[in-house]
C-alpha positions in Angstrom: 203.9 105.6 147.6 204.5 103.9 144.2 204.9 106.1 141.1 201.5 104.7 139.8 199.8 105.9 143.1 201.1 109.4 142.7 198.7 112.0 141.2 199.6 113.5 137.8 202.0 116.3 138.3 203.4 115.3 141.7 207.0 114.1 141.6 209.1 112.5 144.4 211.9 115.1 144.2 210.4 118.3 142.8 206.9 118.3 144.3 204.1 119.6 142.1 205.1 120.6 138.6 203.4 121.9 135.5 204.7 122.1 131.9 203.4 123.2 128.6 204.9 123.7 125.1 204.1 125.0 121.7 205.9 125.3 118.4 206.4 128.9 117.2 207.3 129.9 113.6 210.6 131.5 114.7 214.2 130.4 114.8 215.6 130.0 118.4 217.5 133.3 118.1 214.4 135.2 116.9 212.2 133.4 119.5 214.6 134.4 122.3 214.6 138.1 121.2 210.8 137.9 120.9 210.4 136.4 124.4 212.4 139.3 125.9 210.3 142.0 124.4 208.3 143.9 127.1 204.9 142.9 125.6 206.0 139.2 125.5 207.4 139.3 129.0 204.2 140.8 130.3 202.3 137.8 128.8 204.5 134.9 130.0 205.7 136.5 133.3 203.1 139.0 134.3 205.2 142.2 134.2 207.2 144.2 131.9 210.5 143.8 133.8 213.6 143.5 131.8 215.0 140.0 131.8 218.8 139.9 132.3 221.4 137.3 133.3 221.7 138.6 136.8 218.2 139.9 137.3 216.4 140.2 140.6 213.1 141.9 140.5 209.5 142.0 141.7 206.4 141.7 139.5 203.5 144.1 140.0 201.6 141.4 142.0 204.5 141.2 144.5 206.1 138.0 143.1 209.8 137.9 143.7 212.0 136.7 140.8 215.7 135.9 140.6 217.3 134.7 137.3 219.6 131.8 138.1 220.4 130.6 134.5 220.4 132.7 131.4 221.5 131.0 128.2 220.5 133.2 125.1 218.6 131.4 122.4 218.4 128.3 124.7 216.9 128.7 128.2 216.5 130.5 131.4 215.6 129.5 134.9 214.5 131.6 137.8 213.3 131.4 141.4 209.7 132.6 141.3 207.9 133.3 144.6 204.5 134.9 144.8 203.6 136.5 148.2 201.4 133.5 149.2 204.1 130.9 148.5 206.1 129.8 151.6 209.0 128.7 149.3 210.0 129.7 145.8 209.0 127.6 142.8 211.4 127.2 139.9 210.3 128.5 136.5 212.2 127.3 133.4 211.7 128.6 129.9 213.3 126.5 127.1 213.7 127.0 123.4 214.1 123.8 121.5 215.0 123.9 117.8 212.5 122.2 115.5 213.7 122.7 111.9 213.0 126.3 111.0 210.8 126.7 114.0 211.2 126.6 117.7 209.4 124.7 120.5 208.8 127.1 123.4 208.4 125.2 126.7 207.4 126.5 130.1 208.1 124.2 133.1 207.5 125.0 136.7 208.4 122.8 139.7 208.2 123.0 143.4 204.7 124.3 143.3 202.9 124.2 146.6 199.9 122.0 145.7 197.6 120.6 143.0 195.6 123.8 142.9 198.7 125.9 142.1 199.6 123.3 139.4 196.2 123.7 137.8 196.4 127.5 137.9 199.9 127.5 136.3 198.8 125.2 133.6 195.9 127.5 132.7 198.2 130.5 132.8 200.9 129.1 130.6 198.4 127.6 128.0 196.8 131.0 127.7 200.3 132.7 127.5 201.3 130.3 124.7 198.2 131.1 122.7 198.7 134.8 123.2 202.4 134.6 122.3 201.6 132.5 119.1 199.1 135.2 118.1 201.8 137.9 118.5 203.9 135.9 116.1 201.0 135.9 113.6 200.2 132.2 114.3 196.6 131.3 114.9 
């Protein structure tokens, strides 16, 4: 299959993926602290679990999570496996400096299919809107 024949969001190596980003009116350091607050974690992850460098935990819906990379004020990666996924997906959260602001990016790969990709895009777009509202941005 040529790249041009591949549906949007389907990669050769990482399967189905989804990504969204938004600029927040916070420095990377403040954005990092904000993202780890229980209310923010509940929005972007779906549970109030503490996020730590060596964290393994389950979300209220049964999703298993394991932090694999934890770089403060920069990014984190985790294995993310809901009960109905045969294999874990990879969730990456990145903070990209943008002057006095920060671009917050969510990227997920190894999703099982196009429907899961669509669902995650809706989820993260909504999460970014809600997180922006928490920072006072409309």
